[in-house]
gemmi code that builds the backbone of each chain (N, CA, C; Angstrom):
import gemmi

chains = {
    "A": [
        ("MET", (0.857, -1.193, 0.000), (0.000, 0.000, 0.000), (0.894, 1.244, 0.000)),
        ("ASN", (0.689, 2.120, -0.964), (1.530, 3.309, -1.032), (0.988, 4.430, -0.130)),
        ("LEU", (1.740, 5.507, -0.062), (1.388, 6.603, 0.857), (0.014, 7.183, 0.542)),
        ("TYR", (-0.258, 7.393, -0.727), (-1.565, 7.948, -1.122), (-2.692, 7.037, -0.635)),
        ("GLU", (-2.528, 5.741, -0.846), (-3.574, 4.796, -0.440), (-3.737, 4.772, 1.079)),
        ("LYS", (-2.631, 4.914, 1.803), (-2.728, 4.943, 3.268), (-3.482, 6.189, 3.756)),
        ("ILE", (-3.208, 7.315, 3.111), (-3.891, 8.554, 3.515), (-5.385, 8.457, 3.221)),
        ("ILE", (-5.719, 7.876, 2.066), (-7.130, 7.706, 1.722), (-7.816, 6.761, 2.719)),
        ("ALA", (-7.058, 5.733, 3.151), (-7.628, 4.802, 4.133), (-7.893, 5.500, 5.463)),
        ("LEU", (-6.999, 6.431, 5.838), (-7.183, 7.173, 7.094), (-8.286, 8.213, 6.982)),
        ("TYR", (-8.356, 8.841, 5.811), (-9.334, 9.912, 5.593), (-10.137, 9.617, 4.323)),
        ("PRO", (-11.160, 8.777, 4.431), (-11.942, 8.389, 3.244), (-12.655, 9.562, 2.576)),
        ("SER", (-12.769, 10.680, 3.277), (-13.465, 11.825, 2.671), (-12.601, 12.543, 1.633)),
        ("LEU", (-11.306, 12.263, 1.638), (-10.426, 12.912, 0.655), (-10.670, 12.338, -0.734)),
        ("VAL", (-10.506, 13.188, -1.727), (-10.658, 12.771, -3.122), (-9.409, 13.191, -3.897)),
        ("ASP", (-9.336, 12.734, -5.144), (-8.152, 13.039, -5.961), (-7.872, 14.538, -6.026)),
        ("ALA", (-8.920, 15.337, -6.098), (-8.738, 16.785, -6.231), (-7.947, 17.377, -5.070)),
        ("ASP", (-8.008, 16.718, -3.922), (-7.246, 17.224, -2.775), (-5.738, 17.089, -2.971)),
        ("PHE", (-5.342, 16.251, -3.927), (-3.910, 15.989, -4.142), (-3.377, 16.611, -5.426)),
        ("ILE", (-4.252, 17.221, -6.211), (-3.804, 17.800, -7.479), (-3.127, 19.137, -7.213)),
        ("PRO", (-1.866, 19.286, -7.643), (-1.145, 20.551, -7.394), (-1.904, 21.743, -7.963)),
        ("SER", (-1.879, 22.825, -7.233), (-2.519, 24.099, -7.574), (-4.029, 24.071, -7.372)),
        ("ILE", (-4.590, 22.893, -7.140), (-6.022, 22.789, -6.853), (-6.215, 22.300, -5.423)),
        ("GLY", (-5.500, 21.241, -5.081), (-5.651, 20.625, -3.776), (-4.818, 21.292, -2.699)),
        ("THR", (-4.889, 20.715, -1.518), (-4.176, 21.277, -0.367), (-3.125, 20.318, 0.179)),
        ("ILE", (-2.987, 19.156, -0.470), (-2.022, 18.148, -0.018), (-1.077, 17.824, -1.171)),
        ("THR", (0.227, 17.870, -0.897), (1.216, 17.561, -1.931), (2.058, 16.379, -1.501)),
        ("LEU", (2.007, 15.319, -2.305), (2.870, 14.160, -2.085), (3.991, 14.204, -3.109)),
        ("GLN", (5.169, 13.750, -2.718), (6.307, 13.836, -3.630), (7.215, 12.619, -3.472)),
        ("ASN", (7.926, 12.322, -4.551), (8.942, 11.262, -4.532), (10.162, 11.786, -5.276)),
        ("ASP", (11.313, 11.843, -4.606), (12.522, 12.416, -5.192), (13.422, 11.378, -5.858)),
        ("SER", (12.923, 10.191, -6.080), (13.700, 9.123, -6.734), (15.044, 8.906, -6.044)),
        ("ASP", (15.027, 8.981, -4.734), (16.261, 8.798, -3.955), (16.181, 7.545, -3.080)),
        ("ASN", (15.268, 6.652, -3.443), (15.066, 5.393, -2.705), (14.504, 5.600, -1.308)),
        ("LYS", (14.012, 6.819, -1.024), (13.394, 7.064, 0.279), (11.870, 6.985, 0.189)),
        ("GLY", (11.346, 6.835, -1.026), (9.912, 6.643, -1.199), (9.105, 7.922, -1.205)),
        ("ASP", (7.785, 7.750, -1.241), (6.867, 8.883, -1.258), (6.840, 9.552, 0.117)),
        ("TYR", (6.641, 10.862, 0.107), (6.510, 11.572, 1.379), (5.542, 12.752, 1.232)),
        ("ILE", (5.097, 13.288, 2.360), (4.189, 14.441, 2.344), (5.040, 15.702, 2.271)),
        ("ARG", (4.982, 16.392, 1.118), (5.761, 17.621, 0.965), (5.029, 18.810, 1.593)),
        ("ALA", (3.720, 18.816, 1.437), (2.934, 19.915, 2.021), (1.563, 19.387, 2.428)),
        ("TRP", (1.091, 19.867, 3.568), (-0.249, 19.501, 4.048), (-0.907, 20.778, 4.540)),
        ("ASN", (-1.856, 21.277, 3.765), (-2.553, 22.519, 4.122), (-4.062, 22.317, 4.125)),
        ("HIS", (-4.491, 21.102, 4.436), (-5.929, 20.833, 4.450), (-6.584, 21.659, 5.568)),
        ("PRO", (-7.717, 22.283, 5.279), (-8.312, 23.198, 6.259), (-8.873, 22.525, 7.507)),
        ("SER", (-9.177, 21.241, 7.456), (-9.798, 20.624, 8.643), (-9.112, 19.325, 9.080)),
        ("LEU", (-8.539, 18.584, 8.173), (-7.918, 17.307, 8.562), (-6.453, 17.521, 8.930)),
        ("PRO", (-6.021, 17.001, 10.071), (-4.613, 17.154, 10.470), (-3.715, 16.202, 9.682)),
        ("MET", (-2.474, 16.615, 9.489), (-1.529, 15.739, 8.804), (-1.328, 14.470, 9.636)),
        ("PRO", (-1.460, 13.309, 9.027), (-1.294, 12.069, 9.809), (0.134, 11.916, 10.310)),
        ("THR", (0.263, 11.313, 11.440), (1.596, 11.054, 11.983), (2.179, 9.807, 11.315)),
        ("GLN", (3.464, 9.622, 11.462), (4.105, 8.426, 10.901), (3.545, 7.173, 11.554)),
        ("GLU", (3.210, 7.264, 12.839), (2.646, 6.120, 13.543), (1.289, 5.739, 12.948)),
        ("GLN", (0.475, 6.740, 12.645), (-0.825, 6.460, 12.034), (-0.659, 5.808, 10.656)),
        ("LEU", (0.303, 6.329, 9.893), (0.523, 5.771, 8.560), (1.046, 4.342, 8.646)),
        ("ASP", (1.949, 4.109, 9.591), (2.518, 2.765, 9.738), (1.467, 1.756, 10.171)),
        ("ALA", (0.442, 2.231, 10.879), (-0.590, 1.327, 11.394), (-1.579, 0.892, 10.315)),
        ("VAL", (-1.594, 1.606, 9.202), (-2.534, 1.252, 8.121), (-2.004, 0.037, 7.386)),
        ("LYS", (-2.801, -1.000, 7.320), (-2.387, -2.233, 6.611), (-3.256, -2.461, 5.400)),
    ],
    "B": [
        ("MET", (50.640, 34.859, -36.793), (51.289, 35.208, -35.533), (50.308, 34.967, -34.384)),
        ("SER", (50.773, 34.321, -33.357), (49.941, 34.079, -32.189), (50.219, 35.125, -31.122)),
        ("VAL", (49.188, 35.375, -30.302), (49.332, 36.273, -29.161), (49.137, 35.440, -27.903)),
        ("ILE", (50.128, 35.517, -27.014), (50.052, 34.734, -25.780), (49.815, 35.675, -24.604)),
        ("LEU", (48.723, 35.425, -23.864), (48.407, 36.204, -22.662), (48.871, 35.405, -21.462)),
        ("GLN", (49.876, 35.908, -20.757), (50.411, 35.214, -19.604), (49.566, 35.517, -18.359)),
        ("SER", (49.243, 34.487, -17.606), (48.493, 34.667, -16.369), (49.447, 34.777, -15.191)),
        ("SER", (49.045, 35.572, -14.193), (49.863, 35.684, -12.984), (49.885, 34.365, -12.222)),
        ("SER", (48.962, 33.468, -12.559), (48.935, 32.160, -11.903), (49.886, 31.166, -12.550)),
        ("GLY", (50.540, 31.581, -13.610), (51.516, 30.702, -14.241), (51.102, 30.159, -15.584)),
        ("GLY", (49.810, 30.134, -15.846), (49.335, 29.621, -17.132), (49.275, 30.697, -18.186)),
        ("SER", (48.648, 30.373, -19.295), (48.543, 31.341, -20.378), (47.367, 31.004, -21.279)),
        ("VAL", (46.941, 31.967, -22.057), (45.930, 31.771, -23.093), (46.539, 32.229, -24.405)),
        ("THR", (46.524, 31.382, -25.391), (47.111, 31.703, -26.686), (46.018, 31.991, -27.694)),
        ("LEU", (46.104, 33.131, -28.345), (45.181, 33.478, -29.419), (45.868, 33.141, -30.738)),
        ("ASN", (45.327, 32.166, -31.458), (45.937, 31.732, -32.711), (45.318, 32.436, -33.911)),
        ("GLU", (46.141, 32.754, -34.883), (45.621, 33.316, -36.117), (45.049, 32.185, -36.980)),
        ("PRO", (44.035, 32.483, -37.764), (43.492, 31.445, -38.646), (44.374, 31.258, -39.878)),
        ("THR", (44.206, 30.122, -40.515), (44.911, 29.870, -41.773), (44.042, 30.368, -42.910)),
        ("THR", (44.367, 31.549, -43.413), (43.558, 32.129, -44.484), (44.365, 33.167, -45.253)),
        ("ALA", (44.017, 33.326, -46.521), (44.663, 34.345, -47.351), (43.762, 35.567, -47.493)),
        ("SER", (42.562, 35.486, -46.899), (41.630, 36.605, -46.993), (41.658, 37.418, -45.712)),
        ("ASN", (40.990, 38.558, -45.729), (40.944, 39.422, -44.556), (39.542, 39.389, -43.931)),
        ("PHE", (39.495, 39.220, -42.631), (38.226, 39.200, -41.915), (38.314, 40.158, -40.730)),
        ("THR", (37.146, 40.559, -40.220), (37.106, 41.475, -39.088), (36.229, 40.896, -37.978)),
        ("VAL", (36.759, 40.864, -36.795), (35.975, 40.501, -35.610), (35.878, 41.759, -34.760)),
        ("THR", (34.673, 42.211, -34.495), (34.463, 43.418, -33.709), (34.060, 43.045, -32.287)),
        ("LEU", (34.824, 43.470, -31.316), (34.479, 43.212, -29.925), (33.477, 44.258, -29.460)),
        ("PRO", (32.440, 43.848, -28.736), (31.444, 44.807, -28.268), (32.022, 45.717, -27.189)),
        ("ALA", (31.502, 46.948, -27.138), (31.927, 47.888, -26.098), (31.136, 47.592, -24.836)),
        ("ALA", (31.421, 46.452, -24.215), (30.697, 46.009, -23.031), (31.597, 45.129, -22.193)),
        ("THR", (31.278, 45.064, -20.913), (32.029, 44.195, -20.011), (31.351, 42.837, -19.937)),
        ("GLY", (32.117, 41.778, -20.030), (31.525, 40.456, -19.953), (32.558, 39.382, -20.152)),
        ("THR", (32.071, 38.142, -20.221), (32.954, 36.985, -20.390), (32.838, 36.458, -21.805)),
        ("VAL", (33.960, 36.285, -22.467), (33.954, 35.715, -23.813), (33.518, 34.257, -23.727)),
        ("GLN", (32.577, 33.865, -24.562), (32.094, 32.497, -24.546), (32.714, 31.703, -25.693)),
        ("VAL", (33.363, 30.622, -25.334), (33.878, 29.678, -26.321), (33.350, 28.299, -25.950)),
        ("SER", (33.552, 27.332, -26.811), (32.937, 26.030, -26.581), (33.325, 25.436, -25.225)),
        ("GLY", (34.530, 25.736, -24.755), (34.997, 25.142, -23.506), (34.314, 25.659, -22.264)),
        ("ASN", (33.641, 26.808, -22.350), (32.933, 27.300, -21.168), (31.448, 27.487, -21.431)),
        ("MET", (30.895, 26.642, -22.289), (29.462, 26.679, -22.566), (28.879, 25.281, -22.404)),
        ("PRO", (28.588, 24.863, -21.175), (28.050, 23.516, -20.959), (26.752, 23.269, -21.723)),
        ("ALA", (26.617, 22.064, -22.222), (25.392, 21.649, -22.905), (25.160, 20.173, -22.612)),
        ("PHE", (23.894, 19.803, -22.509), (23.593, 18.393, -22.246), (22.298, 18.001, -22.924)),
        ("SER", (22.158, 16.712, -23.168), (20.912, 16.141, -23.688), (20.808, 14.728, -23.146)),
        ("VAL", (19.770, 14.475, -22.363), (19.593, 13.168, -21.722), (18.160, 12.708, -21.930)),
        ("TYR", (17.916, 11.433, -21.667), (16.573, 10.903, -21.856), (16.330, 9.708, -20.941)),
        ("ARG", (15.090, 9.308, -20.884), (14.695, 8.131, -20.115), (14.667, 6.944, -21.083)),
        ("SER", (15.448, 5.903, -20.764), (15.631, 4.817, -21.730), (14.578, 3.715, -21.639)),
        ("SER", (13.765, 3.730, -20.589), (12.701, 2.728, -20.453), (11.577, 3.347, -19.630)),
        ("ASN", (10.426, 2.688, -19.623), (9.305, 3.240, -18.870), (9.640, 3.356, -17.383)),
        ("GLN", (9.182, 4.447, -16.768), (9.349, 4.638, -15.321), (7.975, 4.817, -14.707)),
        ("SER", (7.558, 3.847, -13.913), (6.260, 3.981, -13.250), (6.412, 4.845, -12.002)),
        ("PHE", (5.333, 5.481, -11.605), (5.365, 6.296, -10.393), (4.003, 6.232, -9.725)),
        ("THR", (3.952, 6.655, -8.475), (2.723, 6.576, -7.691), (1.739, 7.651, -8.125)),
        ("SER", (0.502, 7.229, -8.345), (-0.550, 8.179, -8.678), (-0.689, 9.229, -7.585)),
        ("ASN", (-1.016, 10.455, -7.981), (-1.228, 11.561, -7.045), (0.040, 11.983, -6.314)),
        ("THR", (1.198, 11.638, -6.875), (2.466, 11.955, -6.225), (3.416, 12.588, -7.238)),
        ("ILE", (3.877, 13.797, -6.959), (4.836, 14.471, -7.836), (6.151, 13.699, -7.770)),
        ("SER", (6.599, 13.181, -8.908), (7.745, 12.259, -8.899), (8.847, 12.720, -9.840)),
        ("LYS", (10.086, 12.575, -9.371), (11.221, 12.977, -10.193), (11.448, 11.977, -11.319)),
        ("ILE", (11.691, 12.491, -12.512), (11.995, 11.614, -13.635), (13.476, 11.244, -13.581)),
        ("GLN", (13.730, 9.964, -13.707), (15.101, 9.454, -13.666), (15.653, 9.379, -15.091)),
        ("PHE", (16.335, 10.444, -15.498), (16.947, 10.470, -16.831), (18.250, 9.680, -16.751)),
        ("ASN", (18.211, 8.464, -17.259), (19.320, 7.525, -17.036), (20.195, 7.298, -18.263)),
        ("ALA", (19.961, 8.032, -19.339), (20.777, 7.840, -20.543), (21.180, 9.206, -21.089)),
        ("GLU", (22.437, 9.304, -21.488), (22.957, 10.585, -21.972), (23.245, 10.520, -23.464)),
        ("LEU", (22.769, 11.532, -24.176), (23.147, 11.679, -25.587), (24.479, 12.418, -25.647)),
        ("PHE", (24.569, 13.513, -24.882), (25.851, 14.186, -24.667), (25.769, 15.007, -23.393)),
        ("ASP", (26.914, 15.257, -22.825), (27.030, 16.043, -21.599), (28.429, 16.657, -21.629)),
        ("THR", (28.550, 17.802, -22.264), (29.866, 18.323, -22.655), (30.762, 18.670, -21.473)),
        ("ALA", (30.182, 19.012, -20.345), (31.004, 19.426, -19.205), (30.809, 18.518, -17.997)),
        ("ASN", (30.230, 17.344, -18.231), (29.972, 16.398, -17.143), (29.203, 17.052, -16.001)),
        ("CYS", (28.195, 17.827, -16.347), (27.399, 18.528, -15.335), (26.078, 17.821, -15.037)),
        ("PHE", (25.755, 16.766, -15.786), (24.507, 16.057, -15.533), (24.792, 14.745, -14.818)),
        ("ASP", (24.053, 14.510, -13.742), (24.158, 13.281, -12.958), (23.048, 12.332, -13.413)),
        ("SER", (23.418, 11.316, -14.184), (22.411, 10.391, -14.727), (22.370, 9.073, -13.959)),
        ("THR", (22.956, 9.034, -12.762), (22.960, 7.781, -11.999), (22.371, 7.901, -10.594)),
        ("THR", (22.460, 9.065, -9.984), (22.021, 9.186, -8.591), (20.916, 10.227, -8.396)),
        ("ASN", (21.223, 11.481, -8.744), (20.261, 12.551, -8.478), (19.507, 13.028, -9.715)),
        ("TYR", (19.946, 12.629, -10.898), (19.264, 12.957, -12.147), (19.038, 14.468, -12.273)),
        ("ARG", (20.118, 15.222, -12.108), (20.013, 16.678, -12.129), (21.169, 17.299, -12.903)),
        ("PHE", (20.918, 18.527, -13.374), (21.928, 19.290, -14.096), (22.435, 20.401, -13.180)),
        ("THR", (23.739, 20.391, -12.917), (24.370, 21.387, -12.060), (25.507, 22.025, -12.852)),
        ("PRO", (25.231, 23.074, -13.621), (26.275, 23.634, -14.492), (27.397, 24.305, -13.702)),
        ("ASN", (28.588, 24.233, -14.271), (29.770, 24.792, -13.589), (30.202, 26.145, -14.142)),
        ("VAL", (29.356, 26.750, -14.953), (29.610, 28.102, -15.457), (28.373, 28.940, -15.152)),
        ("ALA", (28.561, 30.061, -14.484), (27.420, 30.912, -14.136), (26.836, 31.567, -15.388)),
        ("GLY", (25.519, 31.660, -15.426), (24.894, 32.322, -16.552), (23.463, 31.884, -16.768)),
        ("TYR", (22.950, 32.219, -17.928), (21.553, 31.956, -18.277), (21.504, 30.788, -19.263)),
        ("TYR", (20.716, 29.778, -18.907), (20.645, 28.567, -19.703), (19.226, 28.359, -20.225)),
        ("GLN", (19.128, 27.935, -21.478), (17.821, 27.481, -21.947), (17.676, 26.022, -21.558)),
        ("ILE", (16.618, 25.721, -20.826), (16.352, 24.380, -20.334), (15.074, 23.863, -20.987)),
        ("ASN", (15.134, 22.666, -21.535), (14.005, 22.064, -22.238), (13.626, 20.740, -21.580)),
        ("ALA", (12.345, 20.525, -21.386), (11.885, 19.269, -20.788), (10.675, 18.770, -21.556)),
        ("GLN", (10.617, 17.468, -21.754), (9.431, 16.877, -22.370), (9.215, 15.481, -21.834)),
        ("SER", (7.968, 15.069, -21.770), (7.655, 13.703, -21.360), (6.300, 13.302, -21.907)),
        ("ARG", (6.219, 12.051, -22.296), (4.909, 11.480, -22.596), (4.471, 10.758, -21.335)),
        ("ILE", (3.423, 11.275, -20.718), (2.957, 10.753, -19.433), (1.689, 9.937, -19.654)),
        ("ARG", (1.686, 8.734, -19.078), (0.500, 7.900, -19.150), (-0.265, 7.972, -17.842)),
        ("GLY", (-1.578, 8.037, -17.951), (-2.443, 7.984, -16.779), (-3.769, 7.410, -17.213)),
        ("THR", (-4.830, 8.118, -16.951), (-6.127, 7.760, -17.499), (-6.666, 8.966, -18.255)),
        ("SER", (-7.684, 8.744, -19.044), (-8.134, 9.798, -19.952), (-8.695, 11.020, -19.233)),
        ("SER", (-9.146, 10.833, -17.999), (-9.794, 11.953, -17.318), (-8.907, 12.614, -16.257)),
        ("ASP", (-7.647, 12.236, -16.197), (-6.836, 12.734, -15.094), (-6.100, 14.033, -15.448)),
        ("ASN", (-5.339, 14.517, -14.486), (-4.493, 15.691, -14.684), (-3.055, 15.218, -14.836)),
        ("LYS", (-2.370, 15.716, -15.854), (-0.962, 15.380, -16.059), (-0.177, 16.681, -16.084)),
        ("ILE", (0.908, 16.711, -15.314), (1.685, 17.943, -15.171), (3.167, 17.602, -15.275)),
        ("LEU", (3.922, 18.464, -15.952), (5.371, 18.318, -16.031), (5.994, 19.552, -15.381)),
        ("TYR", (6.991, 19.323, -14.540), (7.608, 20.412, -13.777), (9.098, 20.531, -14.083)),
        ("ILE", (9.614, 21.751, -14.048), (11.043, 21.985, -13.892), (11.242, 22.480, -12.471)),
        ("TYR", (12.057, 21.754, -11.707), (12.389, 22.143, -10.344), (13.779, 22.769, -10.334)),
        ("LYS", (13.908, 23.926, -9.686), (15.230, 24.511, -9.471), (15.550, 24.469, -7.982)),
        ("ASN", (16.671, 23.899, -7.654), (17.120, 23.793, -6.262), (16.053, 23.179, -5.352)),
        ("GLY", (15.341, 22.184, -5.878), (14.392, 21.441, -5.066), (12.993, 22.005, -4.989)),
        ("SER", (12.722, 23.119, -5.684), (11.387, 23.710, -5.646), (10.858, 23.929, -7.059)),
        ("ASN", (9.527, 23.921, -7.163), (8.893, 24.118, -8.458), (9.275, 25.473, -9.058)),
        ("TYR", (9.821, 25.451, -10.263), (10.210, 26.683, -10.948), (9.236, 26.998, -12.069)),
        ("ALA", (8.805, 25.982, -12.792), (7.860, 26.173, -13.904), (7.128, 24.867, -14.135)),
        ("ALA", (5.927, 24.959, -14.682), (5.131, 23.759, -14.918), (4.232, 23.943, -16.128)),
        ("MET", (3.858, 22.812, -16.711), (2.915, 22.817, -17.829), (2.025, 21.598, -17.671)),
        ("ASP", (0.715, 21.745, -17.974), (-0.178, 20.604, -17.801), (-0.982, 20.329, -19.065)),
        ("ASN", (-1.836, 19.297, -18.958), (-2.631, 18.906, -20.126), (-3.922, 19.715, -20.221)),
        ("PHE", (-4.101, 20.670, -19.331), (-5.259, 21.546, -19.300), (-6.531, 20.704, -19.353)),
        ("ALA", (-7.403, 20.912, -20.282), (-8.678, 20.205, -20.280), (-8.709, 19.034, -21.256)),
        ("LEU", (-7.548, 18.651, -21.779), (-7.529, 17.555, -22.741), (-7.709, 16.226, -22.023)),
        ("SER", (-8.614, 15.400, -22.516), (-8.842, 14.088, -21.937), (-8.189, 13.047, -22.821)),
        ("ILE", (-7.081, 12.509, -22.363), (-6.331, 11.555, -23.171), (-5.475, 10.708, -22.240)),
        ("GLU", (-5.357, 9.409, -22.553), (-4.601, 8.504, -21.680), (-3.104, 8.800, -21.719)),
        ("TYR", (-2.583, 9.018, -22.913), (-1.168, 9.346, -23.082), (-1.069, 10.794, -23.518)),
        ("PHE", (-0.315, 11.570, -22.793), (-0.206, 12.978, -23.169), (1.254, 13.400, -23.156)),
        ("ALA", (1.677, 14.070, -24.222), (3.055, 14.540, -24.332), (3.103, 16.016, -23.974)),
        ("ILE", (3.913, 16.341, -22.989), (4.065, 17.719, -22.537), (5.498, 18.151, -22.815)),
        ("SER", (5.653, 19.343, -23.346), (6.986, 19.851, -23.647), (7.010, 21.349, -23.419)),
        ("PHE", (8.042, 21.833, -22.752), (8.179, 23.274, -22.591), (9.607, 23.648, -22.247)),
        ("SER", (9.903, 24.945, -22.356), (11.253, 25.452, -22.145), (11.219, 26.685, -21.257)),
        ("GLN", (12.342, 26.923, -20.601), (12.521, 28.131, -19.805), (13.975, 28.567, -19.916)),
        ("VAL", (14.237, 29.860, -19.795), (15.610, 30.345, -19.641), (15.813, 30.627, -18.157)),
        ("ILE", (16.804, 29.963, -17.570), (16.969, 29.967, -16.114), (18.393, 30.388, -15.763)),
        ("TYR", (18.524, 31.199, -14.731), (19.849, 31.612, -14.255), (20.424, 30.573, -13.296)),
        ("PHE", (21.718, 30.275, -13.453), (22.437, 29.373, -12.553), (23.681, 30.090, -12.052)),
        ("ASN", (24.036, 29.851, -10.787), (25.218, 30.530, -10.232), (26.538, 29.839, -10.582)),
        ("GLY", (26.465, 28.685, -11.218), (27.688, 28.005, -11.660), (28.355, 27.153, -10.595)),
        ("THR", (27.748, 27.088, -9.417), (28.327, 26.265, -8.356), (27.284, 25.331, -7.725)),
        ("THR", (26.248, 25.914, -7.136), (25.298, 25.085, -6.386), (23.922, 24.961, -7.034)),
        ("ASP", (23.560, 25.854, -7.935), (22.225, 25.793, -8.540), (22.079, 24.555, -9.429)),
        ("TYR", (20.901, 23.936, -9.371), (20.651, 22.762, -10.206), (19.183, 22.699, -10.607)),
        ("VAL", (18.908, 21.923, -11.651), (17.525, 21.703, -12.091), (17.256, 20.216, -12.259)),
        ("GLU", (15.990, 19.877, -12.044), (15.500, 18.511, -12.196), (14.125, 18.596, -12.854)),
        ("VAL", (13.623, 17.458, -13.297), (12.299, 17.420, -13.915), (11.421, 16.445, -13.126)),
        ("TYR", (10.223, 16.904, -12.800), (9.254, 16.080, -12.090), (7.980, 15.983, -12.930)),
        ("GLY", (7.174, 14.969, -12.640), (5.893, 14.826, -13.321), (4.824, 14.370, -12.358)),
        ("PHE", (3.585, 14.485, -12.814), (2.436, 14.156, -11.951), (1.296, 13.621, -12.801)),
        ("SER", (0.572, 12.677, -12.247), (-0.704, 12.233, -12.811), (-1.521, 11.677, -11.678)),
        ("ASN", (-2.826, 11.887, -11.723), (-3.684, 11.297, -10.694), (-4.544, 10.174, -11.265)),
        ("GLY", (-4.065, 9.580, -12.364), (-4.794, 8.452, -12.944), (-4.233, 7.127, -12.461)),
        ("SER", (-4.476, 6.083, -13.231), (-3.912, 4.772, -12.928), (-2.878, 4.429, -13.996)),
        ("ASN", (-2.087, 3.388, -13.739), (-0.991, 3.008, -14.656), (-0.060, 4.190, -14.927)),
        ("THR", (0.176, 5.003, -13.922), (0.956, 6.233, -14.115), (2.401, 5.909, -14.480)),
        ("THR", (2.825, 6.451, -15.620), (4.138, 6.104, -16.174), (4.714, 7.270, -16.957)),
        ("PHE", (6.037, 7.483, -16.819), (6.771, 8.326, -17.755), (7.294, 7.383, -18.831)),
        ("LEU", (6.871, 7.574, -20.053), (7.281, 6.643, -21.097), (8.728, 6.864, -21.504)),
        ("GLY", (9.465, 5.763, -21.605), (10.846, 5.829, -22.045), (11.035, 5.045, -23.322)),
        ("ASP", (12.203, 5.213, -23.893), (12.490, 4.538, -25.155), (14.007, 4.487, -25.327)),
        ("ALA", (14.467, 3.560, -26.145), (15.911, 3.443, -26.387), (16.446, 4.630, -27.177)),
        ("THR", (15.572, 5.449, -27.697), (16.000, 6.671, -28.370), (15.529, 7.851, -27.534)),
        ("ILE", (15.683, 9.048, -28.063), (15.307, 10.242, -27.313), (13.850, 10.612, -27.569)),
        ("LEU", (13.054, 9.634, -27.952), (11.716, 9.874, -28.488), (10.711, 10.457, -27.493)),
        ("PHE", (10.600, 9.897, -26.291), (9.448, 10.215, -25.445), (9.726, 11.198, -24.304)),
        ("THR", (10.714, 10.872, -23.490), (10.946, 11.643, -22.268), (12.396, 12.114, -22.254)),
        ("SER", (12.601, 13.410, -22.377), (13.972, 13.917, -22.512), (14.136, 15.250, -21.795)),
        ("PHE", (15.390, 15.650, -21.646), (15.752, 16.821, -20.854), (17.046, 17.351, -21.468)),
        ("SER", (17.080, 18.635, -21.784), (18.283, 19.169, -22.415), (18.448, 20.630, -22.041)),
        ("GLY", (19.636, 21.153, -22.311), (19.873, 22.561, -22.021), (21.259, 22.983, -22.437)),
        ("SER", (21.453, 24.299, -22.527), (22.791, 24.829, -22.844), (22.862, 26.285, -22.428)),
        ("LEU", (24.069, 26.732, -22.216), (24.310, 28.121, -21.833), (24.018, 29.044, -23.022)),
        ("VAL", (23.217, 30.050, -22.798), (22.947, 31.005, -23.869), (23.581, 32.365, -23.599)),
        ("ARG", (23.889, 32.643, -22.330), (24.579, 33.897, -22.011), (25.286, 33.764, -20.678)),
        ("ALA", (26.577, 34.016, -20.662), (27.320, 33.944, -19.410), (26.879, 35.064, -18.477)),
        ("ALA", (27.118, 34.876, -17.192), (26.680, 35.868, -16.204), (27.426, 37.187, -16.395)),
    ],
}
model = gemmi.Model(1)
for chain_id, residues in chains.items():
    chain = gemmi.Chain(chain_id)
    for i, (resn, *xyz) in enumerate(residues, 1):
        res = gemmi.Residue()
        res.name, res.seqid = resn, gemmi.SeqId(i, " ")
        for name, pos in zip(("N", "CA", "C"), xyz):
            atom = gemmi.Atom()
            atom.name, atom.element = name, gemmi.Element(name[0])
            atom.pos, atom.b_iso = gemmi.Position(*pos), 0.0
            res.add_atom(atom)
        chain.add_residue(res)
    model.add_chain(chain)
structure = gemmi.Structure()
structure.add_model(model)
structure.setup_entities()
């Protein structure tokens, strides 16, 4: 399960538009450095950025 | 007859006369600046040699892993996939990619400078599974630490930067157009 899928599992109310740059409020990024996907920006007006523990708990 | 300019550092620059029986004129501009010759004008052209999949809804760096040329060894095609020119000045930077997603998604191509979005182009309202995006910018580099990379985005499925054994689909190039 990738980062996007984990976030959707935690917050089912989120939709693709929330992640589209310049439209959404959440930016996920991957720098091709073998460190994987990460949250570059989280500016959602009501949902808090999930912690690493919350993300790790999603199976 | 050659003219040799001796440097206080011990080296020299030799200006050679051409082999010709005719007369030509080179006019130097009444301006201060750096003379540009092939040795101080970095240029590169790289491409993605095979398909690169990436996570949907995630801005992902394109791994340009094949070089057509890299005149000053300023492009890293193995680790960071970035261009870090060693001569300060203004460079024309070109990026293109054929991005696969789904017909209704958003596809965006980015030029990142020093790790942040510098310029972007998208598929606007076109609904198409495979979309080719291409654009250029003239960007200033300090010649030491400034660098550029290319990122892409799609929120569809089967998200891929298409690659090929030639420079056909996904490529990145640039060259110095004016020294600082």
